[in-house]
C-alpha positions in Angstrom: 111.9 117.3 126.9 108.8 117.0 128.9 108.7 114.3 131.6 111.4 112.4 129.7 109.5 112.6 126.4 110.7 114.6 123.3 108.7 117.8 122.9 106.3 117.8 119.9 106.4 120.8 117.6 102.9 122.1 116.8 102.7 124.3 113.7 100.6 127.4 113.0 98.4 127.4 109.9 100.9 129.6 108.1 103.7 127.2 108.8 101.6 124.2 107.6 100.8 126.1 104.4 104.6 126.5 103.9 105.0 122.7 104.5 102.4 122.1 101.8 104.4 124.2 99.3 107.4 122.0 100.1 105.1 118.9 99.7 104.0 120.1 96.2 107.6 120.4 95.1 108.3 117.0 96.5 105.3 115.5 94.7 106.5 116.8 91.4 110.0 115.4 92.0 108.6 112.0 92.9 106.5 112.1 89.8 109.6 112.7 87.7 111.7 110.1 89.4 109.1 107.3 89.3 108.3 108.1 85.6 112.0 107.7 84.9 112.2 104.3 86.5 112.7 101.8 83.6 114.9 98.8 82.8 118.4 99.9 82.0 118.3 103.1 84.1 120.5 103.3 87.2 119.3 104.4 90.6 121.8 107.3 90.3 119.9 108.4 87.1 116.7 108.7 89.2 118.5 110.7 91.9 119.6 113.2 89.2 116.1 113.5 87.9 114.7 114.2 91.4 117.4 116.6 92.3 116.8 118.7 89.1 113.2 119.2 90.0 114.1 120.5 93.5 116.7 122.8 92.0 114.3 124.3 89.5 111.8 125.0 92.3 114.3 126.6 94.5 114.0 123.8 97.1 116.8 121.8 98.8 117.0 118.1 99.7 116.6 117.2 103.4 118.2 113.8 102.6 121.5 115.0 101.1 124.1 115.2 103.9 121.6 114.0 106.6 124.0 112.2 109.0 126.3 111.9 105.9 123.8 110.4 103.5 125.3 111.0 100.0 122.2 111.4 97.8 118.9 113.3 97.4 116.7 110.2 97.5 116.7 106.7 98.9 116.3 104.0 96.3 115.5 100.6 97.8 115.3 97.7 95.3 113.7 94.3 95.9 115.0 93.0 99.3 116.2 96.5 100.2 113.6 97.8 102.7 114.7 101.5 103.2 117.7 103.9 103.0 119.1 102.4 99.8 121.9 104.6 98.3 121.5 105.6 94.6 124.5 104.5 92.5 125.4 102.3 89.6 122.8 99.6 90.1 121.0 99.0 86.8 117.2 98.5 87.2 115.9 95.3 85.7 112.5 94.2 84.4 110.4 93.1 87.4 112.3 95.0 90.1 110.2 96.5 92.9 111.6 99.9 93.7 110.7 102.2 96.6 111.8 105.9 96.2 111.8 108.0 99.4 112.6 111.7 99.1 112.2 115.0 100.9 112.2 118.7 100.2 112.9 121.9 102.2 111.3 125.1 101.1 111.5 128.3 103.2 112.9 126.2 106.1 110.0 123.7 106.2 110.2 120.1 105.4 108.2 117.5 103.6 108.8 113.7 103.3 107.1 111.1 101.0 107.8 107.7 99.4 106.3 105.7 96.6 106.8 102.3 95.2 106.9 101.4 91.5 107.5 98.1 89.7 109.9 98.4 86.9 108.6 96.9 83.6 106.6 93.7 84.1 105.1 93.2 87.6 105.1 90.0 89.5 101.4 89.8 90.7 102.6 89.2 94.3 104.8 92.3 94.1 101.9 94.3 92.8 99.8 93.0 95.7 102.5 93.9 98.1 102.7 97.5 96.8 98.9 97.8 96.6 98.4 96.6 100.2 101.2 98.9 101.5 99.7 101.9 99.8 96.3 101.1 101.1 97.7 100.6 104.6 99.1 104.1 104.4 95.7 105.5 103.5 94.1 103.5 106.3 96.6 105.2 108.7 95.9 108.6 107.3 92.2 108.1 107.6 92.7 107.1 111.2 94.6 110.4 111.8 91.5 112.2 110.6 89.1 110.3 112.8 91.2 109.0 115.8 92.0 110.6 119.1 95.6 109.4 119.6 98.7 108.8 117.4 98.5 105.1 118.3 95.2 104.9 116.4 97.2 105.2 113.2 99.2 102.0 113.9 96.1 100.2 115.0 94.4 101.0 111.7 97.4 99.9 109.6 97.8 96.7 111.5 94.1 95.8 111.5 93.9 96.4 107.7 97.0 94.4 106.8 95.9 91.6 109.1 92.5 91.5 107.3 93.8 91.2 103.7 93.0 87.9 102.1 95.9 85.7 100.8 99.4 85.1 102.1 100.1 87.2 105.2 102.4 90.2 104.8 104.7 91.4 107.5 104.8 94.9 108.9 108.3 96.1 109.9 108.5 97.2 113.5 112.1 98.5 113.6 111.3 101.5 111.3 108.3 103.8 112.0 106.8 107.1 110.9 107.6 110.4 112.6 106.8 114.0 113.3 107.9 116.5 110.7 108.2 120.3 110.5 111.2 122.5 111.0 113.2 119.3 110.8 112.7 116.1 108.9 112.6 113.7 111.8 110.9 114.9 114.9 108.7 113.6 117.8 106.5 111.7 118.0 107.2 108.2 116.6 104.3 106.8 114.5 104.3 103.0 114.7 102.7 101.1 111.9 101.5 98.3 114.1 99.2 97.8 117.1 100.8 98.6 120.5 99.6 99.1 124.0 100.9 102.7 123.9 98.3 105.1 122.6 100.8 107.9 122.0 100.1 111.6 122.2 96.7 113.1 121.6 95.9 114.2 118.0 95.4 117.9 118.0 95.7 120.9 115.6 99.3 121.8 114.5 100.4 118.1 114.6 102.2 117.1 111.4 103.2 113.5 110.8 105.0 111.4 108.2 103.0 108.1 108.0 105.1 105.4 106.3 104.2 101.7 106.5 106.9 99.3 105.3 105.7 95.8 104.4 107.5 92.6 103.4 106.6 89.3 101.7 108.5 87.3 104.3 110.1 87.7 107.7 110.2 91.2 109.3 113.8 90.5 110.4 116.2 93.1 108.8 119.9 93.9 108.7 122.0 96.9 107.8 124.6 96.5 105.0 128.2 97.5 105.3 127.4 100.9 103.8 125.8 101.7 107.2 122.6 102.8 105.5 120.9 100.2 103.3 118.4 98.0 105.3 117.6 94.6 103.8 115.4 91.7 104.7 117.5 88.9 106.1 115.6 86.3 104.2 116.0 88.1 100.9 112.2 88.5 100.4 110.9 91.6 98.7 109.7 94.8 100.5 107.8 98.0 99.9 107.3 101.5 101.4 104.7 104.2 100.9 104.7 107.5 102.8 102.9 110.9 102.9 103.3 113.9 105.2 100.0 115.0 106.7 98.9 118.0 108.7 96.1 118.3 111.3 94.5 121.7 111.7 91.3 123.1 113.3 89.1 122.2 110.3 90.4 118.7 109.5 93.5 117.1 107.9 95.4 117.9 104.7 97.9 115.6 103.0 100.9 117.9 102.6 102.7 115.8 99.9 99.6 115.2 97.7 98.4 117.9 95.2 94.7 117.3 96.1 95.4 117.0 99.8 94.5 113.3 99.7 90.9 113.8 98.5 90.8 111.0 95.9 92.3 108.3 98.1 90.5 109.3 101.3 87.0 109.4 99.6 86.4 105.6 100.2 86.9 106.2 103.9 84.4 109.0 104.0 87.1 111.4 104.9 87.1 114.8 103.2 90.4 116.6 103.6 90.1 120.4 104.2 92.7 122.9 102.9 94.7 124.6 105.6 93.0 128.0 106.5 
């Protein structure tokens, strides 16, 4: 602790390269799990698909056993915002599903989430997912160009607020975080505008940026399983997440095979491989 604040772990280039290797495994596992999401499949089926990819790569899950969590991924369906536990729930046509997963390789962590719509998409659900994903990339671009961690939340909030159509809510109870030798580390990364600018962005900083948006109220509750977070009004929700590293030459999205190049191009941001 420094002056009452949790200490931030700044990584060396070699450590960040190891985190990128964990991120590549994680990306492949999410590819497989999202591809398997179809009507008639259970969320436990997707957990098994994800776990098999990690095992084949010699990686381990940073979710399984975390404070007692019983699975390798979180599967949050419809009104479930985050931390849904895979089980016997059968996916139905039109479900919106967020899959959040992590991987550890050589002691270094990665964390990423994607949303898919099972079968036929409701246009408003597709809009929710598209805006949430774009909000994440606005936040990542702000990490590349900003001075303080708070600039990320400002960028996410400004973008979401500017989107035409019915307003979407940004959850404030759940935020992004630092990542490295542990999955959840300092600093917190809000997805909304605050008066707190946060720590300065500097080389060695690695963050998981993960906006969560809802179609209704941002009020949430935790179910009796002590994990699954749901919207209290039953409206649908969405999560997207990437782990990102800052180094001397720029940024690199650790959980994207291309370092984020394709999605950051519209922002004029060119990610640079870690030296």
